[in-house]
C-alpha positions in Angstrom: 43.8 8.5 17.4 41.7 8.9 14.3 39.9 5.6 15.1 38.7 7.0 18.5 37.5 10.2 16.7 35.7 8.1 14.1 34.0 6.0 16.7 33.0 9.1 18.7 31.6 10.7 15.6 29.6 7.6 14.8 28.1 7.5 18.3 27.2 11.2 18.1 25.6 10.7 14.7 23.4 7.9 16.1 22.3 10.0 19.1 21.2 12.8 16.8 19.6 10.4 14.3 15.8 10.4 14.0 16.1 6.6 13.6 17.8 6.2 17.0 17.3 2.7 18.3 15.2 1.6 15.3 17.8 1.4 12.6 15.9 -1.0 10.4 12.1 -1.3 9.8 10.1 -3.1 7.2 8.9 -0.9 4.4 5.1 -0.4 4.6 3.1 0.4 1.5 -0.1 -0.7 -0.1 -1.4 -1.6 -3.5 -2.8 1.9 -3.7 0.7 3.3 -3.1 2.0 1.2 -6.0 -0.8 2.3 -8.2 -0.2 6.0 -7.4 3.6 5.5 -8.1 2.8 3.9 -11.5 0.5 6.9 -12.3 3.2 9.3 -11.5 5.9 7.5 -13.5 3.8 6.9 -16.6 1.2 9.6 -17.0 -1.3 9.2 -19.8 -0.9 5.4 -20.1 -4.3 4.6 -18.7 -3.1 3.3 -15.4 -5.1 6.0 -13.7 -8.4 4.5 -15.0 -10.1 2.1 -12.6 -8.1 -1.1 -12.6 -9.7 -4.4 -13.4 -9.6 -7.2 -10.9 -6.4 -8.8 -12.4 -4.4 -5.6 -12.2 -5.6 -5.0 -8.7 -4.6 -8.5 -7.6 -1.2 -8.0 -9.2 -0.6 -4.8 -7.4 -1.7 -6.3 -4.1 0.7 -9.2 -4.6 3.5 -6.9 -5.5 2.9 -4.9 -2.3 2.9 -8.0 -0.1 6.0 -9.4 -1.7 7.9 -6.1 -1.4 6.9 -5.7 2.2 8.4 -9.2 3.0 11.7 -8.5 1.3 12.5 -4.8 1.5 13.7 -2.9 4.5 14.0 0.8 5.1 17.2 1.6 7.0 19.0 4.4 8.8 21.6 5.9 6.5 24.3 5.6 9.2 23.5 2.0 9.8 23.6 1.2 6.1 26.9 3.0 5.7 28.4 1.0 8.6 27.3 -2.2 7.0 28.8 -1.2 3.7 32.1 -0.1 5.2 32.5 -3.0 7.6 31.9 -6.5 6.1 32.7 -8.1 9.4 29.8 -6.3 11.0 27.4 -7.5 8.3 28.7 -11.1 8.7 28.3 -10.9 12.5 24.7 -9.8 12.2 24.1 -12.5 9.7 25.5 -15.1 12.1 23.3 -13.8 14.9 20.2 -14.1 12.8 21.1 -17.6 11.6 21.7 -18.8 15.2 18.6 -17.0 16.6 16.9 -19.2 19.2 19.5 -21.9 19.1 20.9 -20.7 22.5 17.5 -21.1 24.1 17.2 -24.6 22.8 20.6 -25.6 24.1 19.7 -24.3 27.6 16.6 -26.6 27.8 
């Protein structure tokens, strides 16, 4: 009985979630966002002065690399992945086999 209640609670949580039907999205930020974060975390270190070309290139590279590897996710979805390793494995298998079904149909 508790399994049914847990499942119903999860469904209700998703329906009320602002992330509804978009559980995972790539994080979006720019070199300017990184520069501002560095200024806030290390005030008075000179980071707020105009950056030279090398620093600006480094920040741009960091922003691009982070956007390609980090995701922002719904807390409910993340909790489900953490508590259910089979779900995470199933999603991984789907992604690894993406497009193979279409190739087999040809």
